[in-house]
C-alpha positions as CSV (number, residue, x, y, z in Angstrom):
1,M,-192.5,-94.0,29.3
2,K,-192.5,-95.5,25.8
3,K,-194.9,-98.4,25.5
4,K,-193.4,-101.7,24.6
5,L,-194.4,-103.1,21.2
6,S,-196.2,-106.3,20.9
7,L,-194.3,-109.3,19.5
8,K,-196.1,-109.1,16.2
9,E,-195.6,-105.4,15.9
10,H,-191.9,-105.7,16.7
11,I,-191.5,-108.4,13.9
12,Y,-193.5,-106.3,11.5
13,N,-191.5,-103.1,12.1
14,E,-188.2,-105.0,11.8
15,L,-189.2,-106.7,8.5
16,K,-190.6,-103.5,7.0
17,Q,-187.6,-101.4,8.0
18,A,-185.3,-104.0,6.5
19,I,-187.2,-104.1,3.2
20,F,-187.5,-100.3,2.8
21,S,-183.8,-99.9,3.7
22,R,-182.9,-102.4,0.9
23,K,-181.2,-104.7,3.4
24,I,-183.1,-107.6,2.0
25,P,-182.4,-108.1,-1.8
26,L,-185.2,-108.8,-4.2
27,N,-185.8,-112.5,-4.8
28,T,-184.8,-113.4,-1.3
29,Q,-187.2,-115.8,0.3
30,L,-188.6,-114.7,3.6
31,N,-188.4,-118.2,5.0
32,E,-190.6,-118.8,8.0
33,E,-188.2,-121.2,9.7
34,L,-185.2,-118.9,9.4
35,L,-187.2,-115.9,10.6
36,S,-188.6,-117.7,13.6
37,E,-185.0,-118.7,14.5
38,V,-183.7,-115.2,14.2
39,F,-186.6,-113.6,16.2
40,N,-186.6,-116.6,18.6
41,V,-190.3,-117.2,18.3
42,S,-192.6,-119.8,16.8
43,R,-193.7,-119.7,13.2
44,T,-197.2,-118.5,14.2
45,P,-196.4,-114.8,14.7
46,I,-194.1,-114.9,11.7
47,R,-196.9,-116.3,9.5
48,S,-199.3,-113.7,10.9
49,V,-197.0,-110.8,10.1
50,L,-196.3,-112.1,6.6
51,K,-200.0,-112.3,5.9
52,R,-200.4,-108.7,7.1
53,M,-197.6,-107.5,4.8
54,Q,-199.2,-109.4,1.9
55,N,-202.5,-107.6,2.5
56,E,-200.5,-104.3,2.4
57,K,-198.9,-105.2,-0.9
58,I,-195.4,-105.2,0.7
59,I,-194.7,-108.9,0.1
60,Q,-196.3,-111.6,-2.0
61,I,-196.8,-115.2,-0.9
62,I,-196.4,-117.6,-3.8
63,P,-198.0,-121.0,-3.4
64,H,-195.5,-123.8,-3.0
65,K,-192.6,-121.3,-3.1
66,G,-192.9,-119.0,-0.1
67,A,-192.9,-115.3,0.7
68,Y,-191.0,-112.7,-1.3
69,I,-190.8,-108.9,-1.5
70,Y,-193.6,-107.8,-3.9
71,Q,-192.2,-106.8,-7.2
72,P,-194.4,-104.5,-9.3
73,T,-193.6,-104.5,-13.0
74,P,-192.8,-101.2,-14.8
75,K,-196.3,-101.3,-16.3
76,E,-197.9,-101.9,-12.9
77,F,-195.9,-99.0,-11.5
78,E,-197.1,-96.7,-14.3
79,D,-200.7,-97.7,-13.8
80,V,-200.4,-97.1,-10.1
81,I,-198.8,-93.7,-10.4
82,N,-201.4,-92.6,-12.9
83,L,-204.2,-93.6,-10.5
84,R,-202.5,-91.8,-7.6
85,I,-202.2,-88.6,-9.7
86,V,-206.0,-88.7,-10.3
87,L,-206.8,-89.3,-6.6
88,E,-204.3,-86.8,-5.2
89,K,-205.5,-84.1,-7.6
90,E,-209.0,-84.5,-6.1
91,A,-207.5,-84.3,-2.6
92,I,-205.5,-81.2,-3.5
93,K,-208.7,-79.5,-4.8
94,I,-210.4,-80.2,-1.4
95,A,-207.3,-79.1,0.6
96,C,-207.1,-75.8,-1.3
97,K,-210.7,-75.1,-0.3
98,K,-211.0,-76.6,3.2
99,A,-207.6,-77.2,4.7
100,T,-207.5,-75.8,8.3
101,E,-204.4,-74.1,9.8
102,E,-204.0,-77.2,12.0
103,Q,-204.0,-79.6,9.0
104,I,-201.5,-77.4,7.1
105,N,-199.2,-77.3,10.2
106,E,-199.3,-81.1,10.3
107,L,-198.3,-81.3,6.7
108,E,-195.4,-79.0,7.4
109,E,-194.3,-81.1,10.4
110,Y,-194.2,-84.2,8.2
111,T,-192.1,-82.3,5.7
112,L,-189.6,-81.2,8.3
113,K,-189.3,-84.6,9.8
114,E,-189.0,-86.2,6.3
115,E,-186.2,-83.9,5.4
116,K,-184.2,-84.6,8.6
117,L,-184.6,-88.3,8.2
118,Y,-183.3,-88.2,4.6
119,K,-180.4,-86.0,5.6
120,S,-179.5,-88.4,8.4
121,G,-179.5,-91.3,5.9
122,D,-182.6,-93.0,7.4
123,Y,-184.2,-93.6,4.1
124,A,-186.8,-96.2,5.4
125,N,-188.3,-93.8,7.9
126,G,-188.0,-90.9,5.4
127,I,-190.2,-92.7,2.9
128,R,-192.6,-93.7,5.7
129,T,-192.9,-90.0,6.7
130,S,-193.4,-89.0,3.0
131,T,-196.2,-91.5,2.8
132,K,-197.8,-90.0,5.9
133,F,-197.7,-86.6,4.2
134,H,-199.7,-88.0,1.2
135,H,-202.0,-89.9,3.5
136,K,-202.8,-86.7,5.4
137,L,-203.7,-85.0,2.1
138,M,-206.0,-87.8,1.2
139,T,-207.8,-87.8,4.6
140,M,-208.9,-84.3,3.8
141,T,-211.3,-85.9,1.3
142,T,-213.1,-87.7,4.1
143,N,-213.7,-90.4,1.5
144,D,-212.8,-93.7,3.2
145,F,-212.7,-95.6,-0.1
146,M,-210.3,-93.2,-1.6
147,I,-208.2,-93.1,1.5
148,Q,-207.9,-96.9,1.7
149,Y,-207.3,-97.4,-2.0
150,N,-204.6,-94.7,-2.1
151,Q,-202.8,-96.3,0.8
152,E,-202.6,-99.6,-1.1
153,L,-201.3,-97.7,-4.2
154,M,-198.7,-96.0,-2.0
155,N,-197.4,-99.3,-0.7
156,I,-197.0,-100.6,-4.3
157,M,-195.2,-97.4,-5.4
158,N,-192.9,-97.3,-2.4
159,I,-191.7,-100.8,-3.0
160,Y,-190.9,-100.0,-6.6
161,I,-189.2,-96.8,-5.7
162,V,-187.0,-98.3,-3.0
163,F,-185.5,-100.8,-5.4
164,H,-185.4,-98.6,-8.5
165,E,-184.5,-95.1,-7.3
166,N,-181.2,-93.7,-8.5
167,T,-180.5,-91.5,-5.4
168,I,-181.5,-93.8,-2.5
169,Q,-178.3,-92.9,-0.6
170,E,-178.7,-89.2,-1.2
171,S,-181.3,-86.7,0.0
172,P,-184.4,-86.8,-2.3
173,R,-186.1,-83.7,-3.4
174,S,-189.6,-84.7,-2.1
175,P,-189.4,-82.5,1.1
176,E,-188.8,-79.4,-1.1
177,E,-191.6,-80.4,-3.5
178,H,-193.9,-81.1,-0.6
179,R,-193.2,-77.7,0.8
180,E,-194.1,-76.0,-2.5
181,I,-197.4,-77.9,-2.5
182,I,-198.1,-76.7,1.0
183,N,-197.5,-73.1,0.1
184,A,-199.9,-73.4,-2.8
185,I,-202.5,-74.9,-0.4
186,K,-201.9,-72.0,2.0
187,N,-202.5,-69.5,-0.8
188,R,-205.6,-71.4,-1.9
189,D,-204.1,-71.6,-5.3
190,E,-205.7,-74.8,-6.7
191,K,-204.3,-74.4,-10.2
192,K,-200.7,-74.1,-8.9
193,A,-201.1,-77.0,-6.4
194,I,-202.3,-79.3,-9.1
195,E,-199.4,-78.3,-11.4
196,L,-197.0,-79.0,-8.5
197,I,-198.5,-82.5,-7.9
198,D,-197.9,-83.3,-11.6
199,L,-194.3,-82.1,-11.3
200,H,-193.9,-84.1,-8.1
201,F,-194.9,-87.3,-9.7
202,K,-192.8,-86.5,-12.8
203,S,-189.8,-86.1,-10.5
204,I,-190.4,-89.5,-9.1
205,R,-190.6,-91.0,-12.6
206,D,-187.5,-89.3,-13.7
207,N,-185.4,-90.6,-10.8
208,L,-186.0,-94.2,-11.5
209,N,-184.0,-96.9,-13.2
210,N,-184.7,-100.6,-14.0
211,N,-181.5,-102.0,-12.4
212,Q,-181.9,-104.5,-9.6
213,S,-178.9,-105.3,-7.5
214,E,-178.9,-108.8,-6.0
215,S,-176.8,-110.3,-3.2
216,S,-177.2,-112.9,-0.4
217,V,-178.5,-111.9,3.0
218,D,-177.9,-113.1,6.5
219,F,-181.1,-112.4,8.5
220,S,-179.3,-112.7,11.8
221,R,-177.2,-109.7,10.9
222,I,-180.2,-107.4,10.3
223,F,-182.9,-108.4,12.7
224,K,-183.2,-108.0,16.4
225,P,-184.9,-110.8,18.4
226,Y,-188.0,-109.8,20.4
227,P,-186.8,-108.5,23.8
228,K,-187.9,-110.9,26.5
229,S,-189.3,-109.3,29.7
């Protein structure tokens, strides 16, 4: 039987899903009072969830203004993607030398799931699964600092990609690119794997634009209240 989510986890998942599905436009205030009404809870769990999302670089809390979706600038995005390339190349080198059959199988499972989600139109969970693929690669370094830092960088990148990607409604190429990277790891071809990581991040860059569509949002239409027992 599926375990019931806690109140905070439910609110967190609902908010994150809405953000990564672009249901909440940029510059929309995540008002505590409105969210507490929609979820039928006090402000305390809302405040706790927003704080968590701020720590994960998904939202930003501006003093005297409130909470908003975090908006990396183009320069911040470029800085972040350059750092991720450095970190992931190190992870790839280790993966090509030490990746076990079990670890490779897990990477393949993420890729298959990611592809299915994108094809079904579930972009939010598709990008989440893509993130898990890259996180798994990074765990092969066994370097906790690299793993944690890369996770923060992925959150910043994902926010930027969600609101600036040209083909958000289509099926992105990342599953195919991930599969090519896995094949290079299987063949212990470090040079090819590093080359593919460069091409993967170039593909991400090439598919971005700087347009930001804005519209109003009715929270009651996109969020589900916490189910009472």
